[in-house]
CHARMM-style PDB file with segment names, atoms N, HN, CA, C and O in Angstrom:
ATOM      1  N   MET     1     105.221  14.785-105.214  1.00  0.00      PROA
ATOM      2  CA  MET     1     105.846  15.215-103.978  1.00  0.00      PROA
ATOM      3  C   MET     1     105.214  14.434-102.831  1.00  0.00      PROA
ATOM      4  O   MET     1     103.994  14.276-102.771  1.00  0.00      PROA
ATOM      5  N   SER     2     106.044  13.957-101.937  1.00  0.00      PROA
ATOM      6  HN  SER     2     107.034  14.085-101.986  1.00  0.00      PROA
ATOM      7  CA  SER     2     105.563  13.188-100.795  1.00  0.00      PROA
ATOM      8  C   SER     2     105.879  13.931 -99.503  1.00  0.00      PROA
ATOM      9  O   SER     2     106.713  14.836 -99.470  1.00  0.00      PROA
ATOM     10  N   LYS     3     105.198  13.529 -98.453  1.00  0.00      PROA
ATOM     11  HN  LYS     3     104.520  12.795 -98.479  1.00  0.00      PROA
ATOM     12  CA  LYS     3     105.532  14.124 -97.152  1.00  0.00      PROA
ATOM     13  C   LYS     3     106.625  13.292 -96.512  1.00  0.00      PROA
ATOM     14  O   LYS     3     106.648  12.067 -96.628  1.00  0.00      PROA
ATOM     15  N   ARG     4     107.522  13.975 -95.839  1.00  0.00      PROA
ATOM     16  HN  ARG     4     107.503  14.970 -95.744  1.00  0.00      PROA
ATOM     17  CA  ARG     4     108.655  13.333 -95.183  1.00  0.00      PROA
ATOM     18  C   ARG     4     108.997  14.077 -93.904  1.00  0.00      PROA
ATOM     19  O   ARG     4     108.671  15.252 -93.734  1.00  0.00      PROA
ATOM     20  N   ALA     5     109.657  13.365 -93.019  1.00  0.00      PROA
ATOM     21  HN  ALA     5     109.921  12.410 -93.157  1.00  0.00      PROA
ATOM     22  CA  ALA     5     110.140  13.988 -91.779  1.00  0.00      PROA
ATOM     23  C   ALA     5     111.517  13.429 -91.464  1.00  0.00      PROA
ATOM     24  O   ALA     5     111.775  12.235 -91.612  1.00  0.00      PROA
ATOM     25  N   PHE     6     112.383  14.310 -91.031  1.00  0.00      PROA
ATOM     26  HN  PHE     6     112.174  15.281 -90.911  1.00  0.00      PROA
ATOM     27  CA  PHE     6     113.728  13.946 -90.584  1.00  0.00      PROA
ATOM     28  C   PHE     6     113.867  14.474 -89.166  1.00  0.00      PROA
ATOM     29  O   PHE     6     113.762  15.677 -88.926  1.00  0.00      PROA
ATOM     30  N   ILE     7     114.106  13.556 -88.221  1.00  0.00      PROA
ATOM     31  HN  ILE     7     114.191  12.579 -88.416  1.00  0.00      PROA
ATOM     32  CA  ILE     7     114.125  13.910 -86.805  1.00  0.00      PROA
ATOM     33  C   ILE     7     115.478  13.541 -86.209  1.00  0.00      PROA
ATOM     34  O   ILE     7     115.989  12.444 -86.436  1.00  0.00      PROA
ATOM     35  N   VAL     8     116.049  14.461 -85.451  1.00  0.00      PROA
ATOM     36  HN  VAL     8     115.635  15.352 -85.266  1.00  0.00      PROA
ATOM     37  CA  VAL     8     117.348  14.246 -84.817  1.00  0.00      PROA
ATOM     38  C   VAL     8     117.185  14.401 -83.312  1.00  0.00      PROA
ATOM     39  O   VAL     8     116.620  15.386 -82.837  1.00  0.00      PROA
ATOM     40  N   GLY     9     117.688  13.415 -82.561  1.00  0.00      PROA
ATOM     41  HN  GLY     9     118.147  12.615 -82.947  1.00  0.00      PROA
ATOM     42  CA  GLY     9     117.669  13.500 -81.109  1.00  0.00      PROA
ATOM     43  C   GLY     9     119.050  13.223 -80.551  1.00  0.00      PROA
ATOM     44  O   GLY     9     119.636  12.173 -80.816  1.00  0.00      PROA
ATOM     45  N   ILE    10     119.568  14.163 -79.781  1.00  0.00      PROA
ATOM     46  HN  ILE    10     119.092  15.015 -79.566  1.00  0.00      PROA
ATOM     47  CA  ILE    10     120.923  14.020 -79.239  1.00  0.00      PROA
ATOM     48  C   ILE    10     120.870  14.163 -77.724  1.00  0.00      PROA
ATOM     49  O   ILE    10     120.619  15.249 -77.202  1.00  0.00      PROA
ATOM     50  N   ASN    11     121.107  13.065 -77.030  1.00  0.00      PROA
ATOM     51  HN  ASN    11     121.311  12.182 -77.455  1.00  0.00      PROA
ATOM     52  CA  ASN    11     121.238  13.089 -75.570  1.00  0.00      PROA
ATOM     53  C   ASN    11     122.695  13.221 -75.161  1.00  0.00      PROA
ATOM     54  O   ASN    11     123.021  13.950 -74.224  1.00  0.00      PROA
ATOM     55  N   ASP    12     123.567  12.516 -75.864  1.00  0.00      PROA
ATOM     56  HN  ASP    12     123.302  11.923 -76.625  1.00  0.00      PROA
ATOM     57  CA  ASP    12     124.990  12.483 -75.519  1.00  0.00      PROA
ATOM     58  C   ASP    12     125.799  13.244 -76.548  1.00  0.00      PROA
ATOM     59  O   ASP    12     125.868  12.859 -77.715  1.00  0.00      PROA
ATOM     60  N   PHE    13     126.407  14.328 -76.102  1.00  0.00      PROA
ATOM     61  HN  PHE    13     126.350  14.641 -75.154  1.00  0.00      PROA
ATOM     62  CA  PHE    13     127.237  15.148 -76.964  1.00  0.00      PROA
ATOM     63  C   PHE    13     128.567  15.362 -76.266  1.00  0.00      PROA
ATOM     64  O   PHE    13     128.600  15.661 -75.072  1.00  0.00      PROA
ATOM     65  N   LEU    14     129.644  15.215 -76.982  1.00  0.00      PROA
ATOM     66  HN  LEU    14     129.618  14.972 -77.951  1.00  0.00      PROA
ATOM     67  CA  LEU    14     130.974  15.289 -76.389  1.00  0.00      PROA
ATOM     68  C   LEU    14     131.177  16.569 -75.588  1.00  0.00      PROA
ATOM     69  O   LEU    14     130.922  17.670 -76.077  1.00  0.00      PROA
ATOM     70  N   GLY    15     131.636  16.408 -74.361  1.00  0.00      PROA
ATOM     71  HN  GLY    15     131.843  15.514 -73.965  1.00  0.00      PROA
ATOM     72  CA  GLY    15     131.979  17.546 -73.536  1.00  0.00      PROA
ATOM     73  C   GLY    15     130.814  18.264 -72.882  1.00  0.00      PROA
ATOM     74  O   GLY    15     131.003  19.290 -72.229  1.00  0.00      PROA
ATOM     75  N   VAL    16     129.623  17.737 -73.050  1.00  0.00      PROA
ATOM     76  HN  VAL    16     129.470  16.904 -73.580  1.00  0.00      PROA
ATOM     77  CA  VAL    16     128.437  18.379 -72.487  1.00  0.00      PROA
ATOM     78  C   VAL    16     127.728  17.381 -71.587  1.00  0.00      PROA
ATOM     79  O   VAL    16     127.670  16.191 -71.898  1.00  0.00      PROA
ATOM     80  N   THR    17     127.191  17.859 -70.481  1.00  0.00      PROA
ATOM     81  HN  THR    17     127.238  18.825 -70.229  1.00  0.00      PROA
ATOM     82  CA  THR    17     126.420  16.995 -69.593  1.00  0.00      PROA
ATOM     83  C   THR    17     125.282  16.365 -70.390  1.00  0.00      PROA
ATOM     84  O   THR    17     124.531  17.081 -71.053  1.00  0.00      PROA
ATOM     85  N   PRO    18     125.138  15.035 -70.339  1.00  0.00      PROA
ATOM     86  CA  PRO    18     124.103  14.367 -71.131  1.00  0.00      PROA
ATOM     87  C   PRO    18     122.698  14.882 -70.807  1.00  0.00      PROA
ATOM     88  O   PRO    18     122.369  15.173 -69.657  1.00  0.00      PROA
ATOM     89  N   LEU    19     121.903  14.981 -71.836  1.00  0.00      PROA
ATOM     90  HN  LEU    19     122.170  14.745 -72.770  1.00  0.00      PROA
ATOM     91  CA  LEU    19     120.498  15.329 -71.684  1.00  0.00      PROA
ATOM     92  C   LEU    19     119.711  14.048 -71.456  1.00  0.00      PROA
ATOM     93  O   LEU    19     120.266  12.955 -71.575  1.00  0.00      PROA
ATOM     94  N   ARG    20     118.456  14.162 -71.138  1.00  0.00      PROA
ATOM     95  HN  ARG    20     118.006  15.050 -71.042  1.00  0.00      PROA
ATOM     96  CA  ARG    20     117.691  12.960 -70.818  1.00  0.00      PROA
ATOM     97  C   ARG    20     116.483  12.721 -71.698  1.00  0.00      PROA
ATOM     98  O   ARG    20     115.991  11.593 -71.742  1.00  0.00      PROA
ATOM     99  N   GLY    21     115.988  13.705 -72.387  1.00  0.00      PROA
ATOM    100  HN  GLY    21     116.387  14.621 -72.351  1.00  0.00      PROA
ATOM    101  CA  GLY    21     114.724  13.506 -73.076  1.00  0.00      PROA
ATOM    102  C   GLY    21     114.726  13.606 -74.580  1.00  0.00      PROA
ATOM    103  O   GLY    21     113.700  13.350 -75.211  1.00  0.00      PROA
ATOM    104  N   CYS    22     115.845  13.969 -75.177  1.00  0.00      PROA
ATOM    105  HN  CYS    22     116.678  14.177 -74.665  1.00  0.00      PROA
ATOM    106  CA  CYS    22     115.854  14.226 -76.619  1.00  0.00      PROA
ATOM    107  C   CYS    22     115.532  12.987 -77.452  1.00  0.00      PROA
ATOM    108  O   CYS    22     114.736  13.055 -78.388  1.00  0.00      PROA
ATOM    109  N   VAL    23     116.140  11.877 -77.119  1.00  0.00      PROA
ATOM    110  HN  VAL    23     116.787  11.821 -76.359  1.00  0.00      PROA
ATOM    111  CA  VAL    23     115.869  10.641 -77.863  1.00  0.00      PROA
ATOM    112  C   VAL    23     114.427  10.203 -77.631  1.00  0.00      PROA
ATOM    113  O   VAL    23     113.749   9.783 -78.568  1.00  0.00      PROA
ATOM    114  N   ASN    24     113.956  10.299 -76.392  1.00  0.00      PROA
ATOM    115  HN  ASN    24     114.507  10.641 -75.631  1.00  0.00      PROA
ATOM    116  CA  ASN    24     112.556   9.970 -76.120  1.00  0.00      PROA
ATOM    117  C   ASN    24     111.619  10.856 -76.930  1.00  0.00      PROA
ATOM    118  O   ASN    24     110.598  10.383 -77.430  1.00  0.00      PROA
ATOM    119  N   ASP    25     111.953  12.128 -77.063  1.00  0.00      PROA
ATOM    120  HN  ASP    25     112.782  12.512 -76.656  1.00  0.00      PROA
ATOM    121  CA  ASP    25     111.128  13.044 -77.855  1.00  0.00      PROA
ATOM    122  C   ASP    25     111.028  12.604 -79.313  1.00  0.00      PROA
ATOM    123  O   ASP    25     109.975  12.757 -79.931  1.00  0.00      PROA
ATOM    124  N   THR    26     112.108  12.060 -79.867  1.00  0.00      PROA
ATOM    125  HN  THR    26     112.964  11.936 -79.365  1.00  0.00      PROA
ATOM    126  CA  THR    26     112.058  11.615 -81.261  1.00  0.00      PROA
ATOM    127  C   THR    26     111.100  10.436 -81.422  1.00  0.00      PROA
ATOM    128  O   THR    26     110.394  10.335 -82.426  1.00  0.00      PROA
ATOM    129  N   HSD    27     111.079   9.554 -80.435  1.00  0.00      PROA
ATOM    130  HN  HSD    27     111.652   9.636 -79.620  1.00  0.00      PROA
ATOM    131  CA  HSD    27     110.141   8.421 -80.490  1.00  0.00      PROA
ATOM    132  C   HSD    27     108.697   8.926 -80.424  1.00  0.00      PROA
ATOM    133  O   HSD    27     107.830   8.438 -81.150  1.00  0.00      PROA
ATOM    134  N   GLN    28     108.448   9.894 -79.561  1.00  0.00      PROA
ATOM    135  HN  GLN    28     109.152  10.290 -78.972  1.00  0.00      PROA
ATOM    136  CA  GLN    28     107.098  10.461 -79.450  1.00  0.00      PROA
ATOM    137  C   GLN    28     106.703  11.204 -80.719  1.00  0.00      PROA
ATOM    138  O   GLN    28     105.558  11.115 -81.163  1.00  0.00      PROA
ATOM    139  N   MET    29     107.648  11.937 -81.303  1.00  0.00      PROA
ATOM    140  HN  MET    29     108.578  12.010 -80.943  1.00  0.00      PROA
ATOM    141  CA  MET    29     107.349  12.660 -82.539  1.00  0.00      PROA
ATOM    142  C   MET    29     107.020  11.691 -83.670  1.00  0.00      PROA
ATOM    143  O   MET    29     106.090  11.926 -84.441  1.00  0.00      PROA
ATOM    144  N   ARG    30     107.782  10.602 -83.769  1.00  0.00      PROA
ATOM    145  HN  ARG    30     108.537  10.411 -83.143  1.00  0.00      PROA
ATOM    146  CA  ARG    30     107.484   9.584 -84.786  1.00  0.00      PROA
ATOM    147  C   ARG    30     106.070   9.052 -84.582  1.00  0.00      PROA
ATOM    148  O   ARG    30     105.308   8.922 -85.540  1.00  0.00      PROA
ATOM    149  N   GLU    31     105.724   8.747 -83.346  1.00  0.00      PROA
ATOM    150  HN  GLU    31     106.344   8.853 -82.568  1.00  0.00      PROA
ATOM    151  CA  GLU    31     104.383   8.245 -83.036  1.00  0.00      PROA
ATOM    152  C   GLU    31     103.314   9.264 -83.434  1.00  0.00      PROA
ATOM    153  O   GLU    31     102.297   8.895 -84.021  1.00  0.00      PROA
ATOM    154  N   ASN    32     103.535  10.532 -83.122  1.00  0.00      PROA
ATOM    155  HN  ASN    32     104.362  10.832 -82.646  1.00  0.00      PROA
ATOM    156  CA  ASN    32     102.578  11.578 -83.499  1.00  0.00      PROA
ATOM    157  C   ASN    32     102.428  11.692 -85.012  1.00  0.00      PROA
ATOM    158  O   ASN    32     101.315  11.831 -85.520  1.00  0.00      PROA
ATOM    159  N   LEU    33     103.529  11.635 -85.719  1.00  0.00      PROA
ATOM    160  HN  LEU    33     104.433  11.522 -85.307  1.00  0.00      PROA
ATOM    161  CA  LEU    33     103.481  11.756 -87.174  1.00  0.00      PROA
ATOM    162  C   LEU    33     102.706  10.600 -87.804  1.00  0.00      PROA
ATOM    163  O   LEU    33     101.952  10.802 -88.756  1.00  0.00      PROA
ATOM    164  N   THR    34     102.889   9.392 -87.275  1.00  0.00      PROA
ATOM    165  HN  THR    34     103.502   9.229 -86.501  1.00  0.00      PROA
ATOM    166  CA  THR    34     102.184   8.244 -87.853  1.00  0.00      PROA
ATOM    167  C   THR    34     100.719   8.194 -87.420  1.00  0.00      PROA
ATOM    168  O   THR    34      99.839   7.942 -88.244  1.00  0.00      PROA
ATOM    169  N   SER    35     100.454   8.428 -86.152  1.00  0.00      PROA
ATOM    170  HN  SER    35     101.168   8.633 -85.483  1.00  0.00      PROA
ATOM    171  CA  SER    35      99.077   8.273 -85.664  1.00  0.00      PROA
ATOM    172  C   SER    35      98.193   9.488 -85.937  1.00  0.00      PROA
ATOM    173  O   SER    35      96.997   9.330 -86.185  1.00  0.00      PROA
ATOM    174  N   LEU    36      98.747  10.676 -85.896  1.00  0.00      PROA
ATOM    175  HN  LEU    36      99.718  10.804 -85.695  1.00  0.00      PROA
ATOM    176  CA  LEU    36      97.927  11.879 -86.067  1.00  0.00      PROA
ATOM    177  C   LEU    36      97.963  12.464 -87.472  1.00  0.00      PROA
ATOM    178  O   LEU    36      96.995  13.084 -87.913  1.00  0.00      PROA
ATOM    179  N   PHE    37      99.070  12.271 -88.173  1.00  0.00      PROA
ATOM    180  HN  PHE    37      99.856  11.768 -87.815  1.00  0.00      PROA
ATOM    181  CA  PHE    37      99.231  12.918 -89.467  1.00  0.00      PROA
ATOM    182  C   PHE    37      99.366  11.951 -90.638  1.00  0.00      PROA
ATOM    183  O   PHE    37      99.602  12.379 -91.768  1.00  0.00      PROA
ATOM    184  N   GLY    38      99.220  10.672 -90.387  1.00  0.00      PROA
ATOM    185  HN  GLY    38      99.028  10.324 -89.469  1.00  0.00      PROA
ATOM    186  CA  GLY    38      99.174   9.691 -91.463  1.00  0.00      PROA
ATOM    187  C   GLY    38     100.480   9.391 -92.166  1.00  0.00      PROA
ATOM    188  O   GLY    38     100.471   8.894 -93.292  1.00  0.00      PROA
ATOM    189  N   PHE    39     101.605   9.682 -91.530  1.00  0.00      PROA
ATOM    190  HN  PHE    39     101.612  10.087 -90.615  1.00  0.00      PROA
ATOM    191  CA  PHE    39     102.897   9.326 -92.121  1.00  0.00      PROA
ATOM    192  C   PHE    39     103.088   7.821 -92.058  1.00  0.00      PROA
ATOM    193  O   PHE    39     102.677   7.176 -91.094  1.00  0.00      PROA
ATOM    194  N   ASP    40     103.709   7.265 -93.081  1.00  0.00      PROA
ATOM    195  HN  ASP    40     104.043   7.789 -93.865  1.00  0.00      PROA
ATOM    196  CA  ASP    40     104.144   5.869 -93.060  1.00  0.00      PROA
ATOM    197  C   ASP    40     105.551   5.836 -92.476  1.00  0.00      PROA
ATOM    198  O   ASP    40     106.267   6.837 -92.514  1.00  0.00      PROA
ATOM    199  N   ASP    41     105.949   4.682 -91.934  1.00  0.00      PROA
ATOM    200  HN  ASP    41     105.368   3.869 -91.902  1.00  0.00      PROA
ATOM    201  CA  ASP    41     107.280   4.568 -91.341  1.00  0.00      PROA
ATOM    202  C   ASP    41     108.388   4.908 -92.324  1.00  0.00      PROA
ATOM    203  O   ASP    41     109.403   5.484 -91.932  1.00  0.00      PROA
ATOM    204  N   ASP    42     108.211   4.559 -93.607  1.00  0.00      PROA
ATOM    205  HN  ASP    42     107.387   4.091 -93.926  1.00  0.00      PROA
ATOM    206  CA  ASP    42     109.267   4.839 -94.584  1.00  0.00      PROA
ATOM    207  C   ASP    42     109.332   6.314 -94.980  1.00  0.00      PROA
ATOM    208  O   ASP    42     110.204   6.705 -95.755  1.00  0.00      PROA
ATOM    209  N   GLN    43     108.425   7.129 -94.461  1.00  0.00      PROA
ATOM    210  HN  GLN    43     107.716   6.811 -93.832  1.00  0.00      PROA
ATOM    211  CA  GLN    43     108.450   8.566 -94.719  1.00  0.00      PROA
ATOM    212  C   GLN    43     109.158   9.330 -93.597  1.00  0.00      PROA
ATOM    213  O   GLN    43     109.238  10.558 -93.624  1.00  0.00      PROA
ATOM    214  N   ILE    44     109.664   8.595 -92.619  1.00  0.00      PROA
ATOM    215  HN  ILE    44     109.599   7.597 -92.597  1.00  0.00      PROA
ATOM    216  CA  ILE    44     110.297   9.212 -91.455  1.00  0.00      PROA
ATOM    217  C   ILE    44     111.694   8.636 -91.288  1.00  0.00      PROA
ATOM    218  O   ILE    44     111.878   7.419 -91.329  1.00  0.00      PROA
ATOM    219  N   ARG    45     112.668   9.499 -91.103  1.00  0.00      PROA
ATOM    220  HN  ARG    45     112.519  10.488 -91.070  1.00  0.00      PROA
ATOM    221  CA  ARG    45     114.030   9.069 -90.759  1.00  0.00      PROA
ATOM    222  C   ARG    45     114.406   9.720 -89.443  1.00  0.00      PROA
ATOM    223  O   ARG    45     114.171  10.909 -89.226  1.00  0.00      PROA
ATOM    224  N   VAL    46     114.996   8.914 -88.568  1.00  0.00      PROA
ATOM    225  HN  VAL    46     115.187   7.948 -88.744  1.00  0.00      PROA
ATOM    226  CA  VAL    46     115.380   9.383 -87.242  1.00  0.00      PROA
ATOM    227  C   VAL    46     116.834   9.002 -87.003  1.00  0.00      PROA
ATOM    228  O   VAL    46     117.239   7.875 -87.287  1.00  0.00      PROA
ATOM    229  N   ILE    47     117.614   9.936 -86.483  1.00  0.00      PROA
ATOM    230  HN  ILE    47     117.285  10.851 -86.251  1.00  0.00      PROA
ATOM    231  CA  ILE    47     118.976   9.609 -86.058  1.00  0.00      PROA
ATOM    232  C   ILE    47     119.177  10.095 -84.629  1.00  0.00      PROA
ATOM    233  O   ILE    47     118.590  11.083 -84.186  1.00  0.00      PROA
ATOM    234  N   HSD    48     120.030   9.358 -83.931  1.00  0.00      PROA
ATOM    235  HN  HSD    48     120.506   8.556 -84.291  1.00  0.00      PROA
ATOM    236  CA  HSD    48     120.303   9.651 -82.517  1.00  0.00      PROA
ATOM    237  C   HSD    48     121.804   9.737 -82.262  1.00  0.00      PROA
ATOM    238  O   HSD    48     122.611   9.106 -82.944  1.00  0.00      PROA
ATOM    239  N   ASP    49     122.143  10.525 -81.278  1.00  0.00      PROA
ATOM    240  HN  ASP    49     121.488  11.038 -80.724  1.00  0.00      PROA
ATOM    241  CA  ASP    49     123.465  10.596 -80.668  1.00  0.00      PROA
ATOM    242  C   ASP    49     124.613  10.472 -81.667  1.00  0.00      PROA
ATOM    243  O   ASP    49     124.808  11.366 -82.491  1.00  0.00      PROA
ATOM    244  N   LYS    50     125.378   9.376 -81.606  1.00  0.00      PROA
ATOM    245  HN  LYS    50     125.219   8.650 -80.937  1.00  0.00      PROA
ATOM    246  CA  LYS    50     126.607   9.265 -82.399  1.00  0.00      PROA
ATOM    247  C   LYS    50     126.350   9.278 -83.903  1.00  0.00      PROA
ATOM    248  O   LYS    50     127.264   9.561 -84.676  1.00  0.00      PROA
ATOM    249  N   ASP    51     125.115   8.975 -84.337  1.00  0.00      PROA
ATOM    250  HN  ASP    51     124.372   8.745 -83.709  1.00  0.00      PROA
ATOM    251  CA  ASP    51     124.803   9.028 -85.767  1.00  0.00      PROA
ATOM    252  C   ASP    51     124.473  10.445 -86.233  1.00  0.00      PROA
ATOM    253  O   ASP    51     124.370  10.700 -87.433  1.00  0.00      PROA
ATOM    254  N   ALA    52     124.309  11.361 -85.287  1.00  0.00      PROA
ATOM    255  HN  ALA    52     124.392  11.154 -84.312  1.00  0.00      PROA
ATOM    256  CA  ALA    52     123.963  12.742 -85.612  1.00  0.00      PROA
ATOM    257  C   ALA    52     125.225  13.567 -85.868  1.00  0.00      PROA
ATOM    258  O   ALA    52     125.424  14.630 -85.280  1.00  0.00      PROA
ATOM    259  N   THR    53     126.055  13.058 -86.747  1.00  0.00      PROA
ATOM    260  HN  THR    53     125.893  12.195 -87.226  1.00  0.00      PROA
ATOM    261  CA  THR    53     127.264  13.765 -87.173  1.00  0.00      PROA
ATOM    262  C   THR    53     126.894  14.752 -88.271  1.00  0.00      PROA
ATOM    263  O   THR    53     125.765  14.749 -88.761  1.00  0.00      PROA
ATOM    264  N   ALA    54     127.832  15.584 -88.651  1.00  0.00      PROA
ATOM    265  HN  ALA    54     128.750  15.587 -88.253  1.00  0.00      PROA
ATOM    266  CA  ALA    54     127.576  16.496 -89.768  1.00  0.00      PROA
ATOM    267  C   ALA    54     127.190  15.700 -91.016  1.00  0.00      PROA
ATOM    268  O   ALA    54     126.261  16.072 -91.733  1.00  0.00      PROA
ATOM    269  N   ALA    55     127.903  14.612 -91.268  1.00  0.00      PROA
ATOM    270  HN  ALA    55     128.658  14.310 -90.686  1.00  0.00      PROA
ATOM    271  CA  ALA    55     127.607  13.788 -92.442  1.00  0.00      PROA
ATOM    272  C   ALA    55     126.232  13.126 -92.322  1.00  0.00      PROA
ATOM    273  O   ALA    55     125.487  13.051 -93.299  1.00  0.00      PROA
ATOM    274  N   GLY    56     125.904  12.650 -91.128  1.00  0.00      PROA
ATOM    275  HN  GLY    56     126.510  12.710 -90.334  1.00  0.00      PROA
ATOM    276  CA  GLY    56     124.611  12.013 -90.913  1.00  0.00      PROA
ATOM    277  C   GLY    56     123.457  12.982 -91.090  1.00  0.00      PROA
ATOM    278  O   GLY    56     122.428  12.634 -91.669  1.00  0.00      PROA
ATOM    279  N   ILE    57     123.629  14.189 -90.594  1.00  0.00      PROA
ATOM    280  HN  ILE    57     124.465  14.472 -90.124  1.00  0.00      PROA
ATOM    281  CA  ILE    57     122.586  15.208 -90.739  1.00  0.00      PROA
ATOM    282  C   ILE    57     122.476  15.656 -92.193  1.00  0.00      PROA
ATOM    283  O   ILE    57     121.369  15.841 -92.699  1.00  0.00      PROA
ATOM    284  N   ARG    58     123.609  15.830 -92.868  1.00  0.00      PROA
ATOM    285  HN  ARG    58     124.508  15.679 -92.457  1.00  0.00      PROA
ATOM    286  CA  ARG    58     123.571  16.185 -94.298  1.00  0.00      PROA
ATOM    287  C   ARG    58     122.836  15.122 -95.102  1.00  0.00      PROA
ATOM    288  O   ARG    58     122.006  15.442 -95.952  1.00  0.00      PROA
ATOM    289  N   ALA    59     123.143  13.857 -94.831  1.00  0.00      PROA
ATOM    290  HN  ALA    59     123.818  13.597 -94.140  1.00  0.00      PROA
ATOM    291  CA  ALA    59     122.482  12.767 -95.557  1.00  0.00      PROA
ATOM    292  C   ALA    59     120.971  12.790 -95.305  1.00  0.00      PROA
ATOM    293  O   ALA    59     120.179  12.588 -96.226  1.00  0.00      PROA
ATOM    294  N   GLY    60     120.585  13.033 -94.068  1.00  0.00      PROA
ATOM    295  HN  GLY    60     121.229  13.197 -93.320  1.00  0.00      PROA
ATOM    296  CA  GLY    60     119.167  13.117 -93.747  1.00  0.00      PROA
ATOM    297  C   GLY    60     118.485  14.275 -94.448  1.00  0.00      PROA
ATOM    298  O   GLY    60     117.368  14.131 -94.944  1.00  0.00      PROA
ATOM    299  N   LEU    61     119.145  15.417 -94.494  1.00  0.00      PROA
ATOM    300  HN  LEU    61     120.053  15.534 -94.091  1.00  0.00      PROA
ATOM    301  CA  LEU    61     118.574  16.575 -95.182  1.00  0.00      PROA
ATOM    302  C   LEU    61     118.500  16.354 -96.688  1.00  0.00      PROA
ATOM    303  O   LEU    61     117.545  16.786 -97.333  1.00  0.00      PROA
ATOM    304  N   GLU    62     119.503  15.682 -97.251  1.00  0.00      PROA
ATOM    305  HN  GLU    62     120.279  15.331 -96.727  1.00  0.00      PROA
ATOM    306  CA  GLU    62     119.462  15.360 -98.683  1.00  0.00      PROA
ATOM    307  C   GLU    62     118.279  14.459 -98.987  1.00  0.00      PROA
ATOM    308  O   GLU    62     117.572  14.672 -99.973  1.00  0.00      PROA
ATOM    309  N   TRP    63     118.055  13.443 -98.142  1.00  0.00      PROA
ATOM    310  HN  TRP    63     118.629  13.270 -97.341  1.00  0.00      PROA
ATOM    311  CA  TRP    63     116.894  12.565 -98.313  1.00  0.00      PROA
ATOM    312  C   TRP    63     115.606  13.377 -98.190  1.00  0.00      PROA
ATOM    313  O   TRP    63     114.694  13.232 -99.004  1.00  0.00      PROA
ATOM    314  N   LEU    64     115.536  14.231 -97.166  1.00  0.00      PROA
ATOM    315  HN  LEU    64     116.277  14.349 -96.505  1.00  0.00      PROA
ATOM    316  CA  LEU    64     114.337  15.023 -96.913  1.00  0.00      PROA
ATOM    317  C   LEU    64     113.982  15.905 -98.107  1.00  0.00      PROA
ATOM    318  O   LEU    64     112.807  16.054 -98.444  1.00  0.00      PROA
ATOM    319  N   LEU    65     114.978  16.480 -98.736  1.00  0.00      PROA
ATOM    320  HN  LEU    65     115.932  16.359 -98.463  1.00  0.00      PROA
ATOM    321  CA  LEU    65     114.747  17.430 -99.817  1.00  0.00      PROA
ATOM    322  C   LEU    65     114.861  16.825-101.212  1.00  0.00      PROA
ATOM    323  O   LEU    65     114.766  17.552-102.201  1.00  0.00      PROA
ATOM    324  N   SER    66     115.060  15.537-101.313  1.00  0.00      PROA
ATOM    325  HN  SER    66     115.138  14.947-100.510  1.00  0.00      PROA
ATOM    326  CA  SER    66     115.327  14.921-102.619  1.00  0.00      PROA
ATOM    327  C   SER    66     114.187  15.073-103.618  1.00  0.00      PROA
ATOM    328  O   SER    66     114.431  15.032-104.824  1.00  0.00      PROA
ATOM    329  N   ASP    67     112.967  15.245-103.164  1.00  0.00      PROA
ATOM    330  HN  ASP    67     112.769  15.278-102.184  1.00  0.00      PROA
ATOM    331  CA  ASP    67     111.847  15.462-104.092  1.00  0.00      PROA
ATOM    332  C   ASP    67     111.780  16.897-104.591  1.00  0.00      PROA
ATOM    333  O   ASP    67     110.967  17.209-105.461  1.00  0.00      PROA
ATOM    334  N   TYR    68     112.613  17.768-104.062  1.00  0.00      PROA
ATOM    335  HN  TYR    68     113.273  17.515-103.355  1.00  0.00      PROA
ATOM    336  CA  TYR    68     112.549  19.188-104.380  1.00  0.00      PROA
ATOM    337  C   TYR    68     113.716  19.638-105.256  1.00  0.00      PROA
ATOM    338  O   TYR    68     114.117  20.800-105.200  1.00  0.00      PROA
ATOM    339  N   ALA    69     114.252  18.747-106.049  1.00  0.00      PROA
ATOM    340  HN  ALA    69     113.926  17.803-106.095  1.00  0.00      PROA
ATOM    341  CA  ALA    69     115.355  19.093-106.947  1.00  0.00      PROA
ATOM    342  C   ALA    69     114.762  19.720-108.204  1.00  0.00      PROA
ATOM    343  O   ALA    69     114.839  19.154-109.294  1.00  0.00      PROA
ATOM    344  N   GLY    70     114.173  20.893-108.031  1.00  0.00      PROA
ATOM    345  HN  GLY    70     114.111  21.353-107.145  1.00  0.00      PROA
ATOM    346  CA  GLY    70     113.517  21.582-109.138  1.00  0.00      PROA
ATOM    347  C   GLY    70     114.510  22.291-110.037  1.00  0.00      PROA
ATOM    348  O   GLY    70     115.725  22.176-109.881  1.00  0.00      PROA
ATOM    349  N   ASP    71     113.951  23.024-110.980  1.00  0.00      PROA
ATOM    350  HN  ASP    71     112.964  23.117-111.107  1.00  0.00      PROA
ATOM    351  CA  ASP    71     114.785  23.735-111.949  1.00  0.00      PROA
ATOM    352  C   ASP    71     115.096  25.159-111.522  1.00  0.00      PROA
ATOM    353  O   ASP    71     115.641  25.937-112.305  1.00  0.00      PROA
ATOM    354  N   GLY    72     114.751  25.512-110.271  1.00  0.00      PROA
ATOM    355  HN  GLY    72     114.308  24.880-109.635  1.00  0.00      PROA
ATOM    356  CA  GLY    72     115.032  26.856-109.780  1.00  0.00      PROA
ATOM    357  C   GLY    72     113.893  27.829-110.025  1.00  0.00      PROA
ATOM    358  O   GLY    72     113.963  28.978-109.587  1.00  0.00      PROA
ATOM    359  N   ASN    73     112.856  27.401-110.708  1.00  0.00      PROA
ATOM    360  HN  ASN    73     112.799  26.468-111.064  1.00  0.00      PROA
ATOM    361  CA  ASN    73     111.718  28.272-110.992  1.00  0.00      PROA
ATOM    362  C   ASN    73     110.542  28.011-110.078  1.00  0.00      PROA
ATOM    363  O   ASN    73     109.441  28.503-110.328  1.00  0.00      PROA
ATOM    364  N   ASP    74     110.757  27.251-109.033  1.00  0.00      PROA
ATOM    365  HN  ASP    74     111.651  26.852-108.830  1.00  0.00      PROA
ATOM    366  CA  ASP    74     109.657  26.921-108.118  1.00  0.00      PROA
ATOM    367  C   ASP    74     109.441  28.002-107.102  1.00  0.00      PROA
ATOM    368  OT1 ASP    74     108.554  27.885-106.256  1.00  0.00      PROA
TER     369      ASP     74
END
């Protein structure tokens, strides 16, 4: 089992006044994970704005949980 992180930052969402800090927060979180917690870049996936679709988030969650495909007895 490995450590992984999946981070989503959405500044621009249809029909909503754009936010200003969400994408910046994802960059800071990535930095914290690598510098403070020893994550490698390949252990972190980040998506922003238009890539944060239902399909994009599902794919990220599937990647995040792919090491946990147990037999149900965990």
